C-alpha positions, 0 to 999 in steps of 0.5 A: 467505475469505481465508486470513490474514486475513477478507476481510470486516474487511480490506474493512471496514478499507478502507471505514472509512479511506477515509471517515475519511482523506476527513473529516480532509482535507477538515477540513484544507482547509477549515478552514486550507489553502484560507483561507490560499491564498485571502487570499496570492492576495487580497494578491498580487492586491492589490498588482498593481492598487497596482503597475502594475509586477510584484510579487513573487509569494509561493510558498507551500504553500498555493497549491501545494496549495489545488486540488480535485485536490490534495486528491484526490490526497492523499485517495488516497495517505493511502487507499493508506497505509493499506491498505499499513500493514495489509498491512504489519503482518500481514505482519510478524506472520506473519513473527514466527512463523518465529522460533519453534521450531514443529518442535522436532527435535533435529539428526539426528533423523528424523520417519517416516510415524507421527511426523507426528501427534505432530510436527503437535500443537504447531502444532495447538495456535497460536492462530487468528490464528496457525494460518491464517498461511502456515508453519503451513499450509505445515507442516501440508500437508507433514506431511499429504501426508507421512502419505498418500503416504509420499513426501518429494518429494510432501511438499517439493512441498506445501510449494511449492505453498502458497508459490507460492499465497501469493505470487500471492495477495499479488501479486494483493491489491496491485492496489488500490495499483497501480491508486491510485499510477495514479489519482493522476497521472491526477488531476493531469493532470485538474487541468492540462487545467482549468487550461489550459482557464480560462487560455484562457478568460481570455486577453482579460483578459491581452490588457487587461493583467491577467494575474493570473486568466491566471497563477492559472489555470495555476497550479493546472494546473502545480500540480496534476501536480507534487502529483500525480508527488511523491505517485506517487513517493512511493507507488511507492517504498513499495509496492515496499518492502512488496513486498519484504517480502512477497516475502522472507517467502514465500521465508524461510518455503518455506527454514524448512520445508526447513531445520526439517522437509523435511530430517528427513523419511524413510520408514523 
């Protein structure tokens, strides 16, 4: 069970978002992108037949993204963005707790082991979705450890351990996004191999003077790689921004515990 949000909810969100993205992207390709790309390619083929001279090739985004590999890359990209949006929203919501005074202690006030129950009441009064965030859990762990061992170092170690565990968990949960970011260029290379294979299969037409099908197949090869690499660059940038947000959240949480609680602890 995930601490910050039930695993089942996030899993259902990921599956549902993937299904919705597949439907929307495929509908856009069927209704808009491929019909326009096919029309442009048909005009280019007709112009080539009418004029033996090399016609001016019409550059179009529709032709650039028309193939199945590009469609797959866009589906994976939007899915990764949906997952990152979910994790980013959850991190921002939990980070908002850092702006609240969960441990209302005046400057110079001491917290003895006998006082930990009173201090923890406000934290335990938080709504369940907030109480399961990192900050309340780290504070409660420190208070419980201090009440049990009457040792300030043990309380600080409990906070540090919770923050380290949370950092490792957040890092591991980014593995799916990293896999998608790796898979997108691989899909692009598949399109490259497919396009080059098609071009080689039509080499006899180029010898006869008909180079349109060969150039179209080579366009599949280069376009799929281009789109995949561009998407991968954008996705990796956003992934590093999300990772930075999560790392700062964990570090700020540990600093909050030190500032608001640990330095007020006294054994007598």
